[in-house]
C-alpha positions in Angstrom: -21.7 -17.3 22.9 -22.5 -18.6 19.4 -24.5 -16.5 17.0 -26.0 -16.9 13.6 -28.1 -14.1 12.1 -31.8 -14.5 12.5 -33.4 -12.4 9.8 -37.0 -13.1 8.6 -36.2 -11.6 5.2 -33.6 -14.2 4.4 -34.5 -16.7 1.6 -32.9 -19.8 3.1 -34.0 -21.9 0.1 -31.3 -20.2 -2.0 -28.6 -21.4 0.4 -30.0 -24.9 1.1 -30.7 -25.7 -2.6 -27.6 -24.1 -4.2 -25.9 -25.5 -7.2 -23.0 -28.0 -6.8 -20.3 -25.8 -8.3 -19.3 -22.5 -9.8 -19.5 -24.1 -13.2 -23.1 -25.1 -12.6 -24.0 -21.6 -11.4 -22.4 -20.0 -14.5 -24.2 -22.5 -16.8 -27.5 -21.9 -15.1 -27.1 -18.1 -15.4 -26.4 -18.4 -19.1 -29.4 -20.5 -19.7 -31.6 -18.2 -17.6 -30.6 -14.9 -19.2 -28.5 -15.6 -22.3 -29.0 -12.3 -24.0 -28.7 -10.0 -21.0 -25.5 -8.0 -20.5 -22.9 -9.9 -18.4 -19.6 -7.9 -18.6 -18.6 -4.5 -19.8 -15.0 -3.7 -20.5 -12.9 -0.8 -22.0 -11.3 -0.8 -25.4 -9.5 2.4 -25.8 -11.9 5.2 -24.8 -15.0 3.0 -25.5 -16.8 0.4 -23.5 -17.9 -2.9 -25.1 -20.2 -5.6 -23.7 -20.5 -9.3 -23.6 -23.8 -11.0 -23.1 -24.0 -14.1 -20.9 -24.2 -16.3 -24.0 -21.2 -14.6 -25.6 -19.3 -14.9 -22.3 -20.1 -18.7 -22.2 -19.0 -19.1 -25.8 -15.6 -17.7 -25.0 -15.2 -19.3 -21.6 -16.2 -22.8 -23.1 -13.6 -22.4 -25.8 -10.9 -21.5 -23.3 -12.0 -24.4 -21.1 -11.8 -26.8 -24.0 -8.4 -25.4 -24.8 -7.2 -26.1 -21.3 -8.6 -29.7 -21.6 -6.8 -30.0 -24.9 -3.5 -29.0 -23.1 -4.1 -32.0 -20.7 -5.6 -30.2 -17.7 -7.5 -32.7 -15.5 -10.1 -32.1 -12.8 -8.8 -30.1 -9.8 -5.4 -29.5 -11.4 -4.3 -25.9 -11.0 -4.2 -23.1 -13.6 -2.4 -20.0 -12.3 -3.7 -16.5 -13.3 -1.2 -13.7 -13.2 -2.9 -10.6 -14.4 -4.4 -7.3 -13.5 -8.2 -7.1 -13.3 -9.6 -7.2 -16.8 -12.2 -9.1 -18.7 -9.7 -11.7 -19.9 -9.1 -12.5 -16.2 -12.8 -13.1 -15.8 -13.1 -15.3 -18.8 -9.9 -17.2 -17.9 -11.2 -17.9 -14.4 -14.6 -19.0 -15.7 -12.8 -21.3 -18.2 -10.9 -22.9 -15.3 -14.1 -23.5 -13.4 -15.8 -25.0 -16.4 -12.9 -27.3 -17.1 -13.2 -28.6 -13.6 -9.8 -27.3 -12.7 -8.8 -24.9 -9.9 -7.5 -21.3 -10.2 -4.3 -20.3 -8.4 -4.5 -16.5 -8.2 -1.3 -14.4 -8.5 -1.1 -10.6 -8.1 0.6 -8.9 -11.1 2.8 -7.0 -8.5 4.2 -10.2 -7.1 8.0 -10.6 -7.3 9.5 -13.2 -9.6 10.7 -15.3 -6.6 7.2 -15.3 -5.1 5.5 -16.1 -8.4 7.8 -19.0 -8.8 7.1 -20.2 -5.3 3.3 -19.9 -5.7 3.2 -21.6 -9.1 5.4 -24.4 -8.0 3.9 -24.9 -4.5 0.3 -25.0 -5.9 1.4 -27.5 -8.6 0.0 -25.3 -11.3 0.4 -26.9 -14.8 -0.7 -23.9 -16.9 -0.1 -20.2 -16.2 -2.2 -17.5 -17.8 0.2 -14.5 -17.8 -1.0 -11.0 -18.7 2.0 -9.5 -20.6 5.7 -9.6 -21.2 6.4 -8.4 -17.6 4.7 -11.4 -16.2 6.3 -13.7 -18.8 9.7 -12.4 -17.8 9.1 -13.6 -14.2 8.3 -17.1 -15.3 11.2 -17.3 -17.8 13.6 -16.1 -15.2 12.9 -19.2 -13.1 11.7 -21.6 -15.7 14.0 -24.4 -14.5 12.1 -24.3 -11.2 8.7 -24.8 -12.8 9.0 -28.4 -14.3 5.2 -29.0 -13.9 4.2 -26.0 -16.1 3.4 -27.5 -19.5 2.3 -24.3 -21.1 2.1 -20.5 -20.5 -0.8 -18.6 -22.1 -0.3 -14.9 -22.5 -3.0 -12.2 -23.0 -0.8 -9.4 -24.3 2.7 -10.8 -24.2 5.0 -12.0 -26.9 5.4 -15.8 -27.4 9.0 -16.5 -28.4 9.2 -20.3 -28.0 6.9 -23.4 -27.8 6.4 -22.9 -24.1 4.2 -19.8 -24.6 1.0 -19.4 -26.7 -1.5 -16.6 -26.9 -4.9 -16.5 -25.4 -6.3 -16.4 -28.9 -4.4 -19.6 -29.7 -5.8 -21.3 -26.6 -9.3 -20.3 -27.6 -8.7 -21.7 -31.1 -7.5 -25.0 -29.7 -10.7 -25.1 -27.7 -12.9 -24.3 -30.7 -11.3 -27.2 -32.6 -11.8 -29.6 -29.6 -15.4 -28.5 -29.2 -16.0 -29.3 -32.9 -14.7 -32.8 -32.4 -16.3 -33.3 -28.9 -19.2 -30.8 -28.4 -20.0 -32.0 -24.9 -16.5 -32.0 -23.4 -16.9 -28.9 -21.2 -20.5 -29.8 -20.1 -19.2 -33.2 -19.1 -16.5 -31.6 -16.9 -19.2 -29.4 -15.2 -21.5 -32.3 -14.7 -18.8 -34.2 -12.9 -18.1 -31.4 -10.4 -19.2 -31.8 -6.8 -19.3 -29.3 -4.0 -16.1 -30.5 -2.3 -14.0 -30.3 -5.5 -11.2 -27.7 -5.2 -12.0 -24.4 -7.0 -9.4 -21.9 -5.9 -6.1 -21.6 -4.1 -5.4 -18.0 -2.9 -2.0 -17.3 -1.3 -2.2 -15.0 1.7 0.1 -12.0 1.5 2.2 -13.0 4.4 4.4 -10.4 6.1 6.9 -13.0 7.4 7.9 -16.2 5.8 6.3 -17.7 2.7 2.7 -17.1 1.9 0.2 -19.9 2.6 -2.1 -21.3 0.0 -5.7 -21.2 1.2 -7.7 -24.0 -0.4 -11.3 -23.1 -1.2 -13.8 -25.6 -2.7 -16.7 -24.9 -5.0 -19.1 -25.1 -2.1 -17.5 -22.1 -0.5 -18.1 -19.9 -3.5 -21.6 -21.2 -4.2 -22.4 -20.5 -0.5 -21.1 -16.9 -0.8 -23.2 -16.2 -3.8 -26.3 -17.8 -2.4 -26.0 -16.2 1.0 -25.5 -12.7 -0.3 -28.4 -13.3 -2.8 -30.5 -14.6 0.1 -30.3 -11.4 2.2 -31.7 -9.5 -0.8 -29.3 -6.5 -1.1 -28.7 -7.0 -4.8 -30.9 -7.5 -7.8 -30.6 -8.2 -11.6 -31.2 -4.4 -12.1 -27.9 -3.5 -10.4 -24.7 -2.6 -12.2 -21.4 -3.3 -10.5 -18.1 -1.6 -11.2 -15.3 -4.0 -10.4 -11.7 -2.7 -10.2 -10.4 -4.7 -7.2 -7.6 -7.2 -7.7 -9.2 -10.4 -8.7 -6.3 -12.3 -7.2 -7.7 -11.0 -3.8 -10.5 -12.9 -2.2 -12.6 -9.7 -2.0 -12.4 -9.2 -5.8 -13.0 -12.9 -6.3 -16.3 -13.0 -4.4 -17.5 -9.9 -6.2 -17.0 -11.9 -9.4 -19.2 -14.7 -8.0 -22.2 -12.4 -7.2 -23.1 -11.6 -10.9 -23.2 -15.3 -11.7 -25.6 -15.8 -8.9 -27.8 -12.7 -9.2 -27.5 -11.9 -12.9 -26.6 -8.2 -12.9 -23.9 -6.9 -15.3 -20.4 -5.9 -14.2 -18.1 -3.3 -15.7 -14.5 -4.5 -15.3 -11.4 -2.3 -15.3 -8.6 -2.7 -12.8 -6.8 0.6 -13.5 -6.8 2.3 -10.1 -6.0 5.7 -11.7 -9.2 5.4 -13.8 -11.7 4.7 -10.9 -13.1 8.2 -10.7 -13.3 8.7 -14.4 -15.0 5.3 -14.8 -17.5 5.9 -12.1 -18.8 9.0 -14.0 -19.0 7.0 -17.3 -20.2 3.6 -16.0 -22.7 5.0 -13.4 -22.8 1.9 -11.3 -25.3 1.2 -8.6 -22.7 -0.4 -6.3 -18.9 -1.0 -6.0 -16.6 -2.8 -3.6 -13.4 -1.1 -2.4 -10.8 -1.0 0.3 -11.1 1.8 2.9 -8.1 3.7 1.4 -10.3 4.5 -1.7 -13.0 6.1 0.4 -10.4 7.9 2.5 -8.8 9.4 -0.6 -12.2 10.5 -2.1 -13.2 12.0 1.3 -9.9 13.9 1.5 -9.9 15.0 -2.1 -13.4 16.5 -2.0 -12.9 18.3 1.4 -9.5 19.7 0.6 -10.7 21.0 -2.8 -13.7 22.7 -1.1 -11.6 24.1 1.7 -9.0 25.4 -0.8 -11.7 27.4 -2.6 -13.0 28.8 0.7 -15.6 31.5 0.9 -19.4 31.1 0.6 -18.9 27.9 -1.4 -17.1 26.2 1.4 -19.5 27.5 4.0 -22.5 26.2 2.0 -20.8 22.8 1.5 -20.1 22.2 5.1 -23.6 23.4 6.1 -25.1 20.9 3.6 -22.9 18.0 4.9 -23.8 18.9 8.4 -27.5 18.7 7.6 -26.9 15.4 5.9 -25.1 14.1 9.0 -28.1 15.0 11.2 -30.4 13.0 8.9 -27.9 10.2 8.8 -27.8 10.0 12.6 -31.6 9.9 12.8 -31.6 7.1 10.1 -29.3 5.1 12.3 -31.8 5.4 15.1 -34.6 4.4 12.6 -36.2 7.8 13.1 -37.3 10.3 10.5 -36.3 14.0 10.4 -38.8 16.6 11.5 -40.4 19.0 9.1 -37.7 21.7 9.4 -34.8 19.4 9.1 -36.5 17.6 6.2 -36.9 20.9 4.4 -33.3 21.9 5.1 -32.1 18.5 3.8 -34.1 18.9 0.6 -32.3 22.3 0.0 -28.9 20.9 0.9 -29.4 17.9 -1.4 -30.5 20.1 -4.3 -27.6 22.6 -3.9 -24.7 20.4 -2.8 -25.2 16.8 -1.9 -26.5 15.7 -5.3 -23.5 17.3 -7.0 -21.2 15.2 -4.8 -23.1 12.0 -5.8 -22.8 12.9 -9.5 -19.0 12.7 -9.1 -19.5 9.0 -8.4 -21.9 8.5 -11.3 -25.1 9.6 -9.6 -26.7 6.1 -9.2 -24.7 4.5 -6.3 -27.1 2.7 -3.9 -24.2 1.7 -1.7 -20.5 0.9 -1.6 -19.1 -2.2 0.1 -16.0 -1.7 2.1 -13.7 -4.6 3.2 -10.1 -5.6 3.7 -9.3 -3.2 6.5 -11.1 -1.0 9.1 -13.1 1.9 7.8 -13.0 5.1 9.8 -16.4 6.0 11.3 -16.1 9.7 10.3 -15.5 8.7 6.7 -18.4 6.3 6.7 -20.7 8.9 8.2 -19.6 11.6 5.7 -20.5 9.3 2.8 -23.8 8.5 4.4 -24.4 12.2 4.9 -24.1 12.9 1.2 -26.4 10.0 0.3 -24.0 7.1 -0.5 -24.1 4.4 2.1 -21.0 2.4 2.7 -21.8 -1.2 3.9 -18.7 -2.3 5.8 -18.2 -6.0 5.8 -15.6 -8.5 7.2 -14.0 -11.6 6.2 -10.6 -13.2 5.4 -9.1 -15.3 2.6 -9.8 -18.3 4.8 -13.5 -17.5 4.9 -13.9 -16.9 1.1 -14.2 -13.1 1.8 -17.6 -12.1 3.3 -18.5 -13.5 6.7 -20.2 -10.4 7.9 -21.8 -7.4 6.2 -24.1 -4.5 7.0 -27.5 -4.4 5.3 -28.9 -1.3 3.6 -32.3 -1.7 5.1 -33.7 -0.3 8.4 -32.2 -2.0 11.5 -29.5 -3.8 9.5 -26.9 -1.1 9.4 -24.7 0.3 12.2 -21.7 2.5 11.4 -18.5 1.3 13.1 -19.6 -2.3 12.9 -19.1 -4.9 10.2 -22.7 -5.9 10.3 -24.4 -9.2 10.8 -23.1 -12.7 9.9 -24.2 -14.1 6.6 -27.0 -16.6 7.1 -25.4 -20.0 7.7 -22.2 -18.5 9.2 -21.7 -18.9 13.0 -19.6 -16.7 15.1 -18.1 -17.1 18.6 -15.9 -14.7 20.6 -13.2 -16.6 22.6 -12.3 -15.7 26.2 -9.3 -13.6 25.0 -11.6 -11.7 22.5 -10.5 -13.5 19.4 -13.3 -13.9 16.8 -14.0 -17.5 15.8 -16.0 -18.4 12.7 -17.6 -21.6 11.4 -19.6 -22.3 8.3 -19.7 -23.3 4.6 -17.3 -20.6 3.5 -14.4 -21.6 5.8 -11.4 -23.0 4.1 -10.7 -26.7 4.2 -7.1 -26.0 5.0 -3.7 -24.7 3.8 -2.2 -26.3 0.7 0.4 -28.9 1.9 0.5 -27.5 5.4 -1.3 -29.8 7.8 0.2 -28.4 11.0 -0.8 -24.9 10.0 -4.3 -26.1 9.2 -4.7 -27.8 12.6 -3.4 -24.6 14.3 -6.0 -22.5 12.5 -9.1 -24.7 12.6 -10.1 -26.8 15.6 -11.6 -30.2 15.5 -15.1 -28.7 15.7 -14.5 -26.6 12.6 -14.0 -23.3 14.3 -11.6 -21.0 12.4 -9.4 -18.8 14.5 -9.4 -15.4 12.6 -6.6 -13.7 14.6 -8.9 -10.7 15.0 -10.1 -9.2 18.3 -13.7 -8.2 18.3 -17.0 -8.1 20.2 -20.7 -8.8 19.5 -23.5 -6.6 20.7 -27.0 -7.8 21.7 -28.3 -7.1 18.2 -25.7 -9.4 16.5 -23.5 -6.6 15.1 -19.8 -7.4 15.2 -17.1 -4.8 15.8 -13.5 -5.6 15.1 -11.0 -4.0 17.4 -7.6 -5.0 15.9 -5.5 -7.9 14.7 -4.5 -10.0 17.7 -0.9 -10.0 16.6 -0.9 -6.2 16.1 -1.9 -5.4 19.7 1.1 -4.3 21.7 1.8 -3.4 25.3 3.8 -0.3 26.4 6.4 -0.5 29.1 3.8 0.7 31.5 1.8 -2.4 30.9 -1.0 -0.9 28.9 -2.4 -2.5 25.7 -2.7 -0.4 22.6 -4.8 -1.3 19.4 -2.9 0.4 16.6 -5.4 -0.1 13.7 -8.2 1.6 15.5 -6.1 4.7 16.2 -4.8 4.7 12.6 -8.3 4.6 11.2 -9.4 7.5 13.5 -6.5 9.7 12.3 -7.3 9.2 8.6 -10.9 10.2 9.3 -9.7 13.4 11.0 -6.9 14.4 8.6 -7.9 14.7 4.9 -4.3 15.0 3.9 -3.2 11.7 5.5 -2.3 8.6 3.6 -0.9 6.4 6.3 -0.4 6.5 10.1 1.8 3.7 11.6 1.6 3.4 15.4 4.7 2.2 17.3 5.2 1.7 21.1 5.7 -2.0 21.8 7.7 -2.2 25.0 8.3 1.5 24.9 7.4 4.1 27.5 5.2 6.1 25.1 3.4 5.8 21.7 5.0 7.3 18.6 3.8 7.4 15.0 5.1 7.5 11.4 3.0 9.6 9.1 2.8 9.7 5.3 0.7 12.3 3.4 -1.4 11.7 0.3 0.5 13.1 -2.7 -2.6 14.5 -4.5 -4.1 16.1 -1.4 -0.9 17.6 -0.1 -0.2 19.2 -3.5 -3.5 21.1 -3.3 -2.7 22.1 0.3 0.7 23.3 -0.7 -0.8 25.9 -3.0 -2.5 27.5 0.0 0.8 27.7 1.9 2.9 29.3 -0.8 4.7 26.0 -1.5 3.4 25.3 -5.0 6.0 24.0 -7.4 8.0 22.3 -4.6 8.7 18.6 -4.7 6.7 16.2 -2.5 9.6 15.7 -0.2 10.1 19.5 0.2 6.4 20.0 0.9 6.1 17.3 3.6 9.3 18.3 5.3 8.3 21.9 5.6 7.5 23.6 8.9 4.0 24.3 7.6 3.4 20.6 7.0 4.8 19.7 10.4 2.5 22.2 12.1 -0.5 21.0 10.1 0.1 17.4 11.1 0.7 18.3 14.7 -2.7 20.0 14.8 -4.4 16.8 13.7 -2.3 14.6 16.1 -3.4 16.9 18.9 -7.0 16.5 17.9 -6.6 12.8 17.7 -5.0 12.7 21.2 -8.1 14.3 22.7 -10.1 11.2 21.7 -7.6 8.6 23.1 -6.8 7.2 26.5 -3.8 8.8 28.1 -1.5 5.8 27.5 -2.5 5.7 23.8 -1.7 9.4 23.0 1.0 10.0 20.4 3.9 11.9 22.0 6.2 12.0 19.0 5.9 11.5 15.3 7.8 11.7 12.1 6.7 12.4 8.5 8.3 10.2 5.8 9.5 12.0 2.7 7.6 9.5 0.5 4.3 7.6 0.7 4.1 3.8 1.3 3.4 1.8 -1.8 2.4 -1.7 -3.0 5.5 -1.7 -5.3 7.8 -1.3 -2.3 6.1 -4.2 -0.5 4.8 -1.9 2.2 1.1 -2.3 1.3 -0.8 -5.4 0.1 -2.4 -5.2 -3.4 -5.6 -4.5 -1.6 -3.9 -1.4 0.0 -3.7 -2.9 3.5 -0.7 -1.9 5.6 2.0 -4.5 6.0 2.8 -3.4 9.5 5.7 -5.7 10.3 7.4 -5.0 7.0 7.1 -1.3 7.5 8.2 -1.1 11.1 11.2 -3.3 10.4 12.1 -1.3 7.3 12.0 2.0 9.2 13.2 0.7 12.6 16.1 3.1 12.8 13.9 6.1 12.2 11.4 4.9 14.7 14.1 4.2 17.3 15.3 7.8 16.8 12.0 9.0 18.2 12.9 7.5 21.6 16.4 8.9 21.9 
């Protein structure tokens, strides 16, 4: 069965008549609203803004600087930096110069940075600071194609490295001599020109470079614009890694729609920034919502008494209203009155912690637990779960915030213009303008992933309902079979547990070829510290707290509750609690906070084997 969403509210003209390239979209945006705010960014404790015209001035200078360095159309410029306004301007400069951005996570090891920069053929690298410069210098002999490194905050100590300010000055001088040099590059761009190479965070072997043309990004911007969920009056808070396809597509949307974006990639500042920025929407990985859900609930439960009773009553009322809304029904008079009281006394206060103006969040990168999603909806902040991969330029499916367009537990409808088919074995296949044209330098891998009719094999198992909503069950490669011959989908079980246990950070399910299912548990450091105070364990180290009999008993209770919701062969018979959490730095999570299952199970194989002795 092949499906493409049929929605009468979609403005198909935006998709059919979209601009040829990202550079065209940016230039059109600047011309349309030159004096409107484009980007907001922190400087110390203050926030400063750039208008679209000011952004274009800087981006054009940087683009002209790249041209002055010899960058030709479709040649690659690597960007190795955390999310910050300079990343945005650098990427826009690459687009306007007609070149292509190679994205590099700042947490990437020196060896992998060298591989990505060399494999992509990048000729210039924009490196954030001395830490990123050190990675490049360590393997400089392996990067003969890199003619110049441009650093944002780092220290140039030879002719190979210049500052971002120096690049901008080079560009200013080039524009004085040749005012139309950047516009000429934009004019020459066509939809099939290469715009981006994003390397997948592979858990085995070398990462693959996913080649995405300008047409993929212009489609993403136009398709999201066409479904009408965003407007120029919105304000985005963008913290996601821009090296990740989810962050990159969220950078495309303001160019298309025209709303301002506050940019700050410091994860530890998300909560503080929400209160100051007061955005109307934000994209995030499920772990962010799980942590917020756990933090609020553990804080309230820790206080106890009438306050906790009132809070849980209010959320319960909100949940009833949420369930009716899903059924496109309105609450009766009594429930409506209760909800008004609950909102005034409790729910509004919760929303204020997130800035008070959030219309919705967008969740992607991994499965979102249904209970967490419904809790947020109950307090008045909708989470629109979406679905996509690097190979589909991020969004392929997303829920809509209007009646009939939202279903908790699903990833929504396909974007208009994207087709979906479910293969006989349950694998989700996608076809459309956002699908990659292939892996960089890997023809065999490309043929394996994309068939001759253009269908991309996602590697995900899912199903479509009669209304066109897609539900993802698990990664095809993550499904395992117990020795009793029963299949288990670990991701679904892991997401369920994190919705039940507010202290959970990670649950890793094991049982491939075994006679029962086991699990490895990690607990959230912040949440467990608050819990420890209620158990007489305050002042103890994290390792001491999580290895205590009280922690074991607490986790066992939630495991028991989880098991009541599982099939008999899926139930967790044994588990262990790690004395530390999983981290990006240790290579156990991707930069978008997704579990690297094979890395983790291999790393802790001996401990997991011990559960079966």
